[in-house]
TORBA-840920 format. One record per residue (C-alpha): x, y, z. Coordinates in pm, whole numbers, plus 50000, padded with zeros to 5 digits. Layout:
! residues N
XYZ;...
***
This chain:
! residues 378
583521815311404;586341823411647;588281793211523;587891804911168;589181839811255;592151824711436;592951804011131;592601834610910;594981853911140;597411825711114;597201825710744;597351863410720;600951864610808;602971862910492;599911860710268;599051887110003;596111910010081;594181900709766;594231864409861;592971872010208;590121893110079;589121865309838;589101839410112;586951861810338;584391867810068;584071830010002;583681822710371;580851848210399;579091834110087;579341798510215;577801809010549;574741825410391;574311797310137;574191771310418;571681791610616;569321794610316;569411756910249;568531748910611;565531772210624;564331760410284;564231724110402;562471732610731;559851754410569;556421736810592;554801729110266;551001732110228;549481698210134;547061697409850;544401669909806;544411655009464;541381633209394;542021598209272;540901592808921;538341564508872;539891533808719;537721511508509;538181475008603;537001447208375;534221425708523;534941388908554;532231362908510;532191339308811;531931302808739;529921279508965;532161255209142;531041219909084;531961191709317;531401156609214;529481137309484;529311100109491;525711088409522;524371059809737;527371059809961;527221030710203;529111027710530;531981004210545;530970969510646;534160960810825;533560975311168;535920964911438;534200950511743;535220962812082;535460934612331;535410941512701;536390918612979;533620907113209;534040917913567;533200887113769;533080902514113;531420935814173;531080951114519;527570956614648;526550992814590;523851006614818;521831032314626;520191060514826;516461058114875;514621077214602;512051099714764;510261131114663;509561119714307;506471134714150;506121103313939;508251072313888;508111041513675;505201018913747;505520983413874;506940961413603;508940990113452;512110992913652;510390981413971;509291016014082;505881028814181;504631059513993;503401076214308;503161112314410;505281128414675;504401117215026;504061152915146;501741161514858;499321132514877;496481134015130;493131118015195;491511136514904;494501132114671;497441153714571;497801186414385;500061171614116;499561144313861;501711113213858;504131106413575;501891080913404;498481094913497;497281066713725;494951089413914;491431103213928;491021140513866;488721154814133;486661186614093;485131203814395;481801222514385;480371243814664;476591241014632;475911271114857;477801295214632;477031307314284;479511305014002;480701340414077;481241332214448;478071347714588;476451329714882;473111313814796;471641287015028;470431255514854;469061233015131;469031195215148;466171189914901;467701213714648;471071196314663;469451161914630;467711173214314;470921186114157;472871154214235;470031132514109;469921152913786;473671148013748;473261110113775;470221107913546;471881129013274;474791105213239;477101121213497;477191153513303;479351179513489;477471207813317;474741202413578;477121218413831;477911248213607;475771273213807;477731265714125;481141276514248;483991254114131;487321253114312;490111267314094;492361236814135;491851199414106;492991171314334;494381138714195;493471107614391;494851072414358;492531057314619;489191063614789;489731056615155;488621086315364;487611075115714;485261097615917;486781132515932;485341167515997;483401179815694;485321212515668;488391193115551;486741188515213;486671225515114;489971233015285;491791205315095;490731222114770;491931256314883;488561271514978;488651293015293;485651289615518;483891321015640;480541332715767;479131329715414;480921297015316;479881268115537;481651234415561;478491217315435;476701213815100;479551204114873;480271177814608;483451162014466;483441145014126;486401122114049;487061107813704;489741084213571;490461049913424;491281015513565;492630982913424;494180949913526;496830932613314;495340898613406;491720910213384;489230895613631;485840899013798;485490923414088;483020941614308;483240970514554;482130974314911;481871009015056;480211034715271;479751072315250;478571101715454;476501117615330;476591099514994;479021079914780;478291066614427;480651047014196;480281041213823;482431017213613;482251016813236;479201040113248;477291017313482;476581023613851;478060994914054;477751009814404;475651036814567;475501042814939;474861069615198;474831073515573;471041069515580;470801043715302;469371016415521;466891038315705;463691040715505;462301075415445;465471094215534;467441117915313;470121101515095;468211072914934;466851094214647;470321099814501;470701063014417;467241054914282;468881041213967;470651014414171;470000993914485;472030966114654;471040929714606;473630911114812;472400899115150;475560911815323;474720948115242;474120967415563;475370938715778;478870950915873;480060984316002;482691003915813;483661037315961;480591049216151;478051034515907;477071001915743;478900990215432;477090984315105;478020955414875;478170964914507;477590946414181;480150924714005;481890939213701;484360924213455;487700937613334;489260924213015;493030918013036;494880950812987;491790969312861;491241002713041;487711013113133;486361045913265;485551049413633;483871078513812;483081086614172;480851113214323;480811120214696;479481148714903;478221163315227;475121183715303;474661183015679;478161191515789;479751175516093;481391144015954;482311131415607;483621097915480;484141079315152;485501044115200;485951019414914;487370984014922;487460958114643;486810920814629;488080897514354;485960867614261;487430834214367;489760849014630;489590840115000;490040868415253;490550868215631;487670880015846;487540902716149;485850894816478;482460905616336;482770881616043;483350908815781;486000900315519;489080922615547;489320934815186;492050954715011;491410991614967;490821002514610;493901019914471;495811026014150;499171033114314;501151024914625;500041044014933;502891065715068;504031056415418;503071090015565;499491086815439;499371050315536;500271059315895;497481085215897;494991059115775;496091034316042;495401060916304;491931069316164;490701034316080;489331007516311;491750978116341;491030949116099;488590970515904;490440971315570;493680957815419;496250985315350;499080961715250;497580942314959;499350942714620;496050945514431;496130976114206;494180989213908;496811011013747;496781019513377;500591018313339;
***
């Protein structure tokens, strides 16, 4: 503004008054006109919403896309073969020992034994099945307890009657239904239990002994299948305390007890359906009792047959269930008493830990723990 006035002063000299007045009026009008334009532009305009009018769009009919597919397409016949060079010299690779397997391939399939873990398998069996099922499922019954777990004494005569009923009714496990059954099973691949304290039977099946649960008056029923790829003719020898009965293909082939060879004593009534005929029965000691020689039975090549075992204790003290097998036509070494040293019956390889335990419990030259004879299904 000051600059404008200076310019006006400069111009005022020698300029007519009318001209100066006209110039001043125009300057003032231009100033106010500029101010009005600025404020008009800055002034905020209120926005109004105008709804969008609906536009009708024509609907188009969609056509289904069709792709032509060639039927009965065959792969190309000209496949290039990939040829590899044979490596003539390979270094020897030492594989680590495979232990702790719940079940492996059986002999003849990869060269492994389908055996249970060494730590799991004991004298009465293991708590887990093998991979191929080459085991006998064992069920434990406490004859002095009801099904609900209430103590109820049965006595020797009462237990004999129940076991005899079980045998006469075709080995029907329903006979044991009124009695307490252990919640878990044990899976055995052999029957070689040298004399041990009777309380180990209940404890192995997870039953805790107390003032109302005694270590006596109990039964174990094992059931499974056996076979031999080559077939053959076999018979068992065995001993039990208090009793031990074996059935093959629904026929009793061996029945023995601690008092079997003492007329009039408890234990003989359980095996009234069978009695030994071989002259060597009762001649040789096995464990702390005499061994019984069973009947011959035949196995067709590769044909599985059912096999069952029942063993039990009613007096307490000591228990045993020892079973060896003899194959017809085979020659076996004899011990100093003249008894043949026969292989133990088994369906799988005996783990080293259990084998060492058996060596400790058994009398030397009583049985053969190293024989390859097996009766496995797979």
